[in-house]
N, C-alpha and C positions, 0 to 999 in steps of 0.2 A: 397458490402453494405457500406465501409467507403470510396471507392473511388467515388463513386457518391454522398456524402456528402461534400467530399473535392472540386468534381469538383464544387457543388454550391457554396463552398464557396469562391475558388480564385475569383471570378464574383465580390464579397461584399467588398467593400470599408470600412475599418476599418471607416474612418473618417467620412465616413455619418454615421453613430451613433455615439454615445458617449459611450467610455469605457464600462459605466456600462450597459448600453444598450445593445452591444456586448456581455459582459460578459453572461447576463442573457439570451439573447437568445440561448448562444453556450454553456453555461455552460454541459447542459445533455452528448451532442455530446460529446464534450471533455472528461468526466468523461468516457465515453464507448468507445473512441478513446485509450485513456490509459487503461482501462480494458482490452480491446484486446491486447495490445502491453505487457502489464503486462504478461498476459496468457501464450504468446510466449516464458519469461524466461526459464521455464521447458524444454520447446521443444528446445529451441536452446541452452539452458546452457552456454558454453563459447563465442560462438559466437552472445550470444544476447546482447553484450553491440553494439557491432558495427552495429548491424542490425537497432535496435530502435533507436541508434542516426541519420542515414540513413532514418528512416522512420519520425522522428519528422523533420528534416533536410527538405524533399520534404511537410510539411504541411503550405498550403497558407488559409489566409494571415498569417502574424508574430503574429501577436496577439492571434489568434489560438492557432498558435504552441507551445507559450507561455503559453496559455493555458493546455494544453494537457501535457507538459512539469510537469507543476507544482502537475497535478492530480496525475501522473505518479509518483513522487517525494512523495508524499503523502501517496501511496498505497506502497510504500518501506518503508518505515516510520516504526517500531517496533509500536505494541499498547501500550497506556500507560497503568497504572495500576489502 
């Protein structure tokens, strides 16, 4: 599922959309991808960090990879009071 979405995004140029439009159109996908990556943390344990770095590195365009990285960071932050 994620690979199909990645293939679809690879052909899209961020410059053709404003950053805000790109963010709005792809936020849900970035959140889903981040959740998928985060869920592998318990499965992969110590190998997760290298694995997730490689996964994020392979995402295109770079703006989408950054969105996924930020969402993944958000998932790892401890919940506030």
